[in-house]
Structure formats: C-alpha cells, structure tokens
C-alpha positions in Angstrom: -42.1 -51.7 -50.6 -44.1 -50.2 -47.8 -44.9 -53.7 -46.5 -41.3 -54.5 -46.5 -40.3 -51.5 -44.5 -43.2 -52.1 -42.0 -42.1 -55.7 -41.6 -38.5 -54.6 -41.0 -39.6 -52.0 -38.4 -41.8 -54.6 -36.7 -38.9 -57.1 -36.7 -36.5 -54.5 -35.3 -38.9 -52.7 -33.0 -37.0 -53.6 -29.9 -33.7 -52.6 -31.4 -35.1 -49.2 -32.6 -36.6 -48.6 -29.2 -33.3 -49.3 -27.4 -31.4 -47.2 -29.8 -33.9 -44.3 -29.4 -33.5 -44.6 -25.6 -29.7 -44.6 -25.9 -29.8 -41.6 -28.1 -32.1 -39.7 -25.8 -30.1 -40.7 -22.7 -26.9 -39.8 -24.5 -28.3 -36.4 -25.5 -29.4 -35.6 -22.0 -26.0 -36.7 -20.6 -24.2 -34.6 -23.3 -26.3 -31.6 -22.5 -25.4 -31.9 -18.8 -21.8 -32.4 -19.7 -21.9 -29.4 -22.1 -23.5 -27.2 -19.4 -21.0 -28.3 -16.8 -18.1 -27.8 -19.1 -19.4 -24.4 -20.1 -19.9 -23.3 -16.5 -16.4 -24.4 -15.7 -15.1 -22.4 -18.7 -17.0 -19.3 -17.5 -15.7 -19.7 -13.9 -12.2 -20.1 -15.2 -12.5 -17.0 -17.3 -13.9 -15.0 -14.3 -11.0 -16.3 -12.1 -8.5 -15.3 -14.7 -9.9 -11.8 -15.0 -9.9 -11.5 -11.2 -6.3 -12.6 -11.1 -5.3 -10.0 -13.8 -7.2 -7.3 -11.9 -5.5 -8.2 -8.6 -2.1 -8.3 -10.4 -2.7 -4.8 -11.6 -3.8 -3.6 -8.2 -0.6 -5.1 -6.6 1.6 -3.5 -9.2 0.0 -0.1 -8.5 0.4 -0.5 -4.8 4.0 -1.5 -5.3 4.7 1.5 -7.5 3.0 3.7 -4.8 5.2 2.2 -2.1 8.4 2.7 -4.1 7.4 6.4 -4.7 6.6 6.9 -1.0 9.9 5.2 -0.1 11.8 7.6 -2.4 10.0 10.6 -1.0 10.6 9.4 2.5 14.3 8.9 1.9 14.5 12.4 0.4 12.5 14.0 3.2 14.6 12.2 5.8 17.8 13.4 4.3 16.5 17.0 4.1 15.2 16.7 7.7 18.6 15.5 9.0 20.4 18.3 7.2 17.9 20.9 8.5 18.0 19.6 12.1 21.8 19.5 12.1 21.8 23.1 10.9 19.3 24.1 13.6 21.3 22.3 16.3 24.5 24.0 15.1 22.7 27.4 15.1 21.5 26.8 18.7 25.0 25.8 19.8 26.5 28.9 18.2 23.8 31.1 19.6 24.3 29.7 23.1 28.1 30.1 22.9 27.7 33.7 21.7 25.2 34.5 24.5 27.7 33.0 27.1 30.4 35.2 25.7 28.1 38.3 25.8 27.1 37.5 29.4 30.7 37.2 30.4 31.5 40.5 28.8 28.6 42.5 30.4 29.2 41.0 33.9 32.9 41.9 33.9 33.8 44.7 36.3 32.7 48.0 34.6 31.9 51.6 35.4 28.3 52.7 35.7 28.6 54.4 32.3 29.8 51.2 30.7 27.1 49.1 32.4 24.4 51.5 31.2 25.8 51.4 27.7 25.5 47.6 27.7 22.0 47.9 29.0 20.8 50.3 26.3 22.5 48.0 23.7 20.5 45.0 25.0 17.3 47.2 25.3 17.4 49.5 22.3 13.9 50.8 23.0 14.2 51.1 26.8 11.8 54.0 27.8 13.6 55.0 31.0 17.3 54.1 31.0 19.2 54.6 34.3 20.8 58.1 34.6 24.5 58.3 35.2 25.6 61.2 37.4 28.9 62.2 38.9 28.1 60.1 41.9 27.2 57.0 39.8 24.0 55.7 38.2 20.5 55.9 39.8 20.6 52.0 39.7 23.5 50.0 41.0 26.0 48.8 38.4 25.3 45.1 39.5 21.6 45.5 39.0 22.1 47.1 35.5 24.3 44.2 34.6 21.7 41.7 35.7 19.1 43.4 33.6 21.4 43.1 30.6 22.0 39.4 31.3 18.3 38.8 31.6 17.7 40.3 28.2 20.5 38.3 26.5 19.3 35.1 28.1 15.7 35.8 27.2 16.4 36.5 23.6 18.6 33.4 23.3 16.1 31.2 25.0 13.3 32.4 22.7 15.4 31.8 19.5 16.4 28.4 20.8 12.8 27.5 21.5 11.7 28.6 18.0 14.4 26.4 16.5 13.5 23.5 18.7 9.8 23.8 17.6 11.0 23.7 14.0 13.0 20.6 14.7 10.0 18.9 16.2 7.8 19.9 13.3 10.3 18.4 10.8 10.6 15.2 12.9 6.8 14.9 13.2 6.5 15.2 9.4 9.1 12.5 8.8 7.4 10.2 11.3 4.0 10.8 9.6 5.6 9.8 6.3 7.2 6.7 7.9 3.8 5.6 9.3 2.2 6.2 5.9 4.9 4.1 4.3 4.4 1.3 6.8 0.7 1.4 6.1 1.3 1.1 2.4 3.7 -1.8 3.0 1.0 -3.6 5.0 -1.5 -3.0 2.2 1.0 -4.4 -0.4 1.5 -7.5 1.8 -2.2 -8.0 2.1 -2.6 -7.5 -1.7 0.2 -10.0 -2.4 -1.5 -12.5 -0.1 -4.8 -12.0 -2.0 -2.9 -12.2 -5.3 -1.6 -15.6 -4.3 -5.2 -16.7 -3.5 -6.5 -15.4 -6.8 -3.7 -17.2 -8.7 -4.5 -20.5 -6.8 -8.2 -20.1 -7.6 -7.5 -19.4 -11.3 -5.3 -22.4 -11.4 -7.9 -24.7 -9.8 -10.7 -23.4 -12.0 -8.5 -23.8 -15.1 -7.7 -27.4 -14.1 -11.4 -28.1 -13.5 -12.2 -26.6 -17.0 -9.6 -28.9 -18.6 -10.9 -32.0 -16.8 -14.5 -31.3 -17.7 -13.6 -30.7 -21.4 -11.6 -34.0 -21.4 -14.5 -35.8 -19.7 -16.9 -34.4 -22.3 -14.7 -35.6 -25.2 -14.2 -39.1 -23.6 -17.9 -39.4 -22.9 -18.9 -38.7 -26.5 -16.5 -41.3 -27.8 -17.7 -43.8 -25.2 -21.4 -43.2 -26.1 -20.7 -43.6 -29.8 -18.9 -46.9 -29.1 -21.8 -48.2 -27.0 -24.4 -47.3 -29.7 -22.3 -48.8 -32.5 -21.5 -51.9 -30.5 -25.1 -52.5 -29.4 -26.5 -52.0 -32.9 -23.9 -54.2 -34.5 -24.5 -56.9 -31.9 -28.3 -56.8 -32.5 -27.8 -56.8 -36.3 -25.6 -59.8 -36.0 -28.2 -61.5 -33.9 -31.0 -61.0 -36.5 -28.7 -62.2 -39.2 -28.1 -58.8 -41.0 
C-alpha cells in the first residue's frame, strides 16, 4: 500500500507542486484582499462616524442660530418700543420747556420774575431782593437766569435719554453681529458636512467594491484550481 502511494505521489509530483504553489499564491492573494477589504471597511466606518458627528454639530449650531435669532427679534422689538418711548419723552420734554420759556419771558413784574427764578432754582442761596423801586437785578436778567435753568435741565434729561437710546442700539447691533457670526459658522459647518457625506459615500463605495472583488477572486481561484487539477487528471488518465 505504501509503495502504491509513493508511486502515485511520484507520478503526480508536478501536479502536486503546481497545486501547492497555486494554493500558496491564492492564500497570499486572499490575505491581501482580506486586509484591503478590512481596511476599506474600517475607513468607511470612520467616515460614517465623522459624518454623524458633523451632522450633530450642524444641528447644534442650527439650534443655536434659531435661538439667537429669536432672542434678537425679541430684543429688537423691545429696543424699538423703548427708543420710541424715549423719543416721545424727549419731544414732550422739549415742548414743555418751550412753553415754560415762553411763559417766564413774557412781560412780568420784578416780583413775578423773581418768583419764576426761585421756582426754577429751589435751592438758590441768594435770590434777588425785590424793593419798592424794583429788584436788585433787572427783570430781564432774572428771566434769562430762569431760561438758562430750564434749558439746562431739559438738555441734561435729553442727553441722558439719548445715551440710553445709544446703549440699546449698541446692544442690538452686538446681537446682530453675533447672529451673523453664528450664521457664518453654520454655513461653514454645512460645507464641511457635505464634504463628510461625500467622503463617507466614497469610502462606502470603496468598501463594497473591495468586498465584491474579494468574493469574485475566491470563486475565480477555486475555478482555476479545479480546472487545472481536472485537466491534469484527465491527462494522466484518472
């Protein structure tokens, strides 16, 4: 029996050698294809995770932008209402001051002019003294002092309201700039998101191609081995 096997191996030594070579070459190719396909699978997985992470980032940025836009719209509405109220207050104050000035500059007696002055300056240390001959200061001068106080108080109040208006406007502008910055960030995020999606798609296609190539190669190798062995067996009459 042993002699029979030895003779058979000797008779088919070339066939066995070729088959062994084909098996080794096929194994090496399969290993390379397996590694290549596995690497493609890993890369596709990484790209998919990067795409998901970028999608999440974009959604967060969009939510932030919506929130900022809502806050900006609310702040802008409040600012407009407050500015209109301040403008109305300034206009009313100026109109009232104009009426007061007209009243205090009308022809008056020294006593009436001094009374207007002490009303305008409630804490005046030395008010003009009115005697039978008139006041120690001319009536016209007393009236001008009163006008100066009315105009000064009005101007100060108008300035304070104007500063408040500017502060409100500056706050709204800052919010607008911040909103524009967020929009730019969202646009950049969307552009990157498109890139991530394209990369994930390409890597997924590469993975599918390499998996298909691996499957085809294995069937092709099996066909070669079976065909070669069958041909050799036919040649030797088995």
